[in-house]
N, C-alpha and C positions, 0 to 999 in steps of 0.2 A: 762466269768462267766455264769453259767446257768441262764436263764431268768424265768424258770418254766412256760412258756407259751405253750399252746397246739399247735400242728402242724396245719397248714392250715391258712386260713385267720383269721385275728385278729378283735375283736370287734371294731366298729367305723372306720375301715379302708375302704377307698373307693374301690369299686369293679372295677377291670380292666377286660374288656372284648372286644372282636373284634366287629368291627362295620360294618354295611351294606354299601356296596359301589355301586356306580351307574354304574361302569364298569363291566359288566357281559358278559360271552361268550355264554351260553345257557340259555334258559328260558323254564320251564315246568309249564303248567297250570293245576290246579286241582280244581274241585268243591267239597267242603267239608262242612259238618254240622258245624264244629267248627275249627278254626285255632289253631295251636300250641300256648302254653301260651306265649312264648317269641317272637312270630312273630311280625313284625313291620308293622304298618298300613300305607298304602299309601292313601292320601286324594286328592280330587279335590280342585278347587278354592273356593268352597262353604263349604269346610271342611267336605264333605261327604266321608266316607270310600269307596274307590273303591275295594281294596283287601289288603291282608296281604302278607308279603314276608319273607322267610328265605333263607339263603345262605349256600351252601355247597362248600367248597374249595378243589380242587384236585391238585395234583402235577404230572406232566408228564415230564419225562426226555427222550428226543429223539434227535437224530442228525438231523441237518438241513444242507444239502449240497447245496452250491452255486456254480453253474457251470459258468465259465467265458470262453466264446468262442472268439478266436482271428482270425480275418479275415485279411489275408495279403493284404495290399494295399500301393501302392507308396506314396499316400498322407495321410496315417494313422498316428496315434499317435506314437511317440517314447517313449517306456517304459523307466522309469528311472532305475538306477543301483539297487536300493533296490528291485524293483519288479523282475528284472532279476535274482538277487541272490537268492530271495525267492524261485524261482522255478528252480534253477540251477540243482538240483539232483532229486527231487521228484515232480511230478505234483500235489500232494495232500499236503496241509498244513492246519494249524488250525488257526482260528481267534483269535484276541487278548482276546476276551471275553472267549473263550473256554479254552485257556492257563491259563488265570487268575482263571477261575473256578476250574480247576484241581489243581492248586497250593493252592487255597483257601480251598478246601475240604481236601487235604492232611495235611495242616497246622492247620486249624481251628479245624478239628476233630481229629487231631493226628492219622491219618489213614495211616498205612504202604502202600507202593506202590502196592504190590500184592493184598492186601485186597481192595484197592480203585479201582484197575482194575477190580476185580470181582464185586464189588458193581455197578460200572457204567455199566457194561455189563448186570447185572440183572435188574437194575432199568429201563434201556432203551430198555429192552427186546431184547437184542442182537444187537441193531443198533450202539452202541458205543463199539468198541473193542480196547481198549487202553492198550498197553503193559506197564508193570512196568518200563521198561527202558525208555520209552517215557516220563513217568511222571517224572522220575529222570532228564531227559534232560530239561523238562520245568522248574524244580526248579533251575538247573544250569543257564538256560537262564535268569531267573528272577534275580538270583544273579549277573550275569554279567551286566545287564541293569540297576540295581538299584544303582550303585556306586554314581551317582550324587544325588539321593534321600537320600542315607545314609549319604553323606557329609552334606547335608542340615539339616538332623535330628541332627547329632552331633553338628553342629554349634549352632542350636537352644537351645540344652541342655546346652552347655557350656556358653551360654550367660546368663543363670540363676545364681542367687547368691548362690544357694545350689544344690549340686548334691549328689546322693546316688550311692554307688558302692558296688558290691558283686560279688561273683563267686561260681560256683558249678562244681563238677567233671563231665567229659564226657569221655567215652571210645571210642576210634576210632581204629578199627581194632585190638582190644585187648589191646591197650596201654592206659595209663591214660592221659587225657588232661583236659582242663578247659574251661568253658563258663563263660565269664566276662560280667557284664552289668553295664552300666552308665545310670542313669535315673533321671528324675524329672518331674515336671508338664508339660514340653514341649515334652516329648517322652522318648523312651527307645532305647539304642544302645547296641547291643550284639556283642561280639567278641569271636571267637574260637581260643584259644591259646595253645601251647604245654605245658607251665609251668604256675603255679599259679602266680608266680612273673615275668612273661614274660616281659622284658623291651623293646622288639622289636615290638611285635604284641599286647601286652596287654594293660591294661588301664593306666599304669604308664606313658608311652610316651605321650598318648593322653591328659593326665592331667598335663603334666610337666609344662606348663605355666599358668595353671588355678589359678585364684587369689580369688576365692570364698571360700565356705566352703564344704569340702568333708566329707560326713557322711559314716562311714564304721564300720566293726566288729572287729577292732583291729588286722587286718592283718598288721603286722609290716612293710611290704614293702611300704605300703601307707605313712608311716611316712617319706619316702624319698622324698615326694612332699613337697618342701620348700616354694613355692610361695603362697600356700593356707593355710587356717585354717583347723583344724580337729575337728570332732565331733564323739564321740564314740556312738555306739548303746547300750542303757541302757536296752533294752529287754534281751540281753544276761546277763547283770549284774543281773537283776531280777531273771533269772534262776539260776545263780550261788549262789546268796544269799538265795534263796528258798532251794536249795540243802543243804547249810550250816545250815539252820534252821531245815529242816526235818531229816537230817542224822547226823549232828554234834551237834544238839541242841544249836546252838550259839546264845546267846542273842545279841551279837554285830551284827550279820547278820540281826536279826529282827529289831534292832534299825536303822541300815543303810537302810534297805528296807523301813521302815516306813518313814524315812527322805526323801528319794528319791521321794516317792510318795506324801509326804506333799509338796515338792517343785513343783512337777508337778501339783498338785491340785491347789496350789496358783497361778501358772502361768495361768491356765485355768480360774480361778476366775477373775484375772485381765483382761484377754482378754474379758471375758464376760461383764466386766464393761467398756469396750472401751479403756483400757490402752494398750500401746505398749511397755512398759518396766517395770521392777521391780526397786524400789528405791535402791540406791547404799548401804545404811545401811543394808537393808534387805538382799541383795545379800551377803554382808560381813558376816552377822550373820549366814546365812545358810552355807556359806563356812567354817566358824570356827567350827560349829557343825559337819560338814562333816569330817573335819580333826581330831577333837577330837575322834570321834568314831573309825576311822581307826587306829590312833596312839595307843589308849588305847587297842583296840582289838589285835594289833600286839604285844604290850608290854606284855599283859597278856598271850598270847599264847607262847611267848618266855620264860617267867618265869616258865610256866607250862611244857615246853618241852625244857629244856636247851641242847644245843649241837645238836639239831635235824638237819639233812641235809635237803636241800631244796627239794630234790626228795621225801622225806618222809613227807613233810608238808601237812597239809590239803588243799584241793583245794581252799576253801574260803580264806585262808591266801594269796595264790598266787593272788586271786582276789583283796584283800585288798591292796597288794603292787602295783598292776596295777592301782587301782583307785586313790592311793596317788600320784604315779608318773605322771599319765595323768589326774589330777585333772581338769585342764582347759577344756580338751576335754570332760570329762564326765559331767561337769556342764554348758556347752555352751548353752544347751537348755534353762536353766534358765535365762542366761544373755542376750540372744538374742531370741526374741519370734518367729522369722522366722525359727529357728532351731528345728527340731522335737526331741522327746525323744528317738525315735527308728529309726532303718534303715529298716523299714518294706516295704518301697516302692521298694528298691532293692531286698529284700528277696522274695517279692511277684512275681517279675519278674523271679527270679531263680526257683520258683515252677513250672513255665511253662516248663523249661527244664527238671525238675525232672519227671514231668508227661510223657514227651516224652521218657525219659530213662526207665520208668516203662513199657512202651509198646513196644518200638523198641530196648531197651537195649543198642545199640551202633550204631555209624556211621561206614560205611565201609571205607571211605576215609576221609582225612582231608579236601578235596575239598567239600565233602557232608556236613561236619560239618560247614564250612564257609558259604555254601549256606543256611543251616538252620539258622545260626546266622543272616544273612541278611534279610531273609523273616520274622523271628521272630521280628526283629527290626521294620519292616514295619507294622506288625500286631499289635504289642503292642503300637506303637506310634499312630496308628489309633484309638485304643481303648481309649488311654489317651485323645486324641483330640476329641473324639466323632465323628469320621469320618468313612466312609464306606470303610473297608479294601479291599473288592472286587474291588471297583472303583479305589482305589490306585494301585492295582496290574494291572488293565487294562491300566492305565496311563503309567506304567513302560513298559509293553509289547508293547505299541504303540510307544515307543521311537525308 
């Protein structure tokens, strides 16, 4: 909803600004009549001002070449297999930090390989000449070396009581494929699969033995998960009901919309009061009102449209049938305060994939799609856990 606030900093908000640091590379001394307004005073032990300082931050991207010289000696060090394989073909390789930085820039900035190659060449003034194919290889290398890390992320996610799942389309070499995501407060795990309901590589197999609560958008394949409980995303329901209100002028849609948000508001009120559950009687009363609105709405519609085929029914009527059939899943947010009203956590993760699609349009190979899913899992998990994604990539490359 619009806040009607002006753009920029808001009144009474704390000002956030960069701070002076003691670690500087160059110092320039100037004798002036008056120092700049925001310059910081440096004082001696007697609190006398010695001088004022300002800082200017510069960024320099340049290559640093480390030469290793090998002198042959009978009593010299025996190099390990890893070092020998590292230089088996080419005497020039890249450090873990360099590889991680390349993958970081490609993924974090959603920068295509060719454009990133040109950018690094320009910024380094020609000292870094990295081919797009090399960037692609670094992404594949990260994918191959991250298997253990990804297994750990998935285990942490599935240890949680609630997981969010969603999927979005992805084109690979002109064909339709899917990016699935499983996420909660412990991380995000992306999977690139051929089909939306892929039972071999998709989320269905990974969640087969999960016993918590799966929050989803009514993709019926998820209903095949029998060990867990299900919770429907009511943000979708809100949109369907608003459509019925705006285009069909349905009073039943308005009543149901108001009731859903009354329940949500009541839940938040109880949480603010320190409560962890809603009384059984109150839940029962809300459930009865919910059913009454749906049944009366369906009955009135059938009386006004006798003999109408299901294909010709108004969309909100299909929503009513769905909400009646899956009542427990739609109202689980009210009965269990740990269950959210929406599936926004998973949908937010899918937006990352959609941004990539808008820029790069498609993946060339399935291998590239899977590499993207692996790297995105690492990035989004680092974001969720407030960790440094670049450091995580360096750890993976150093394995």
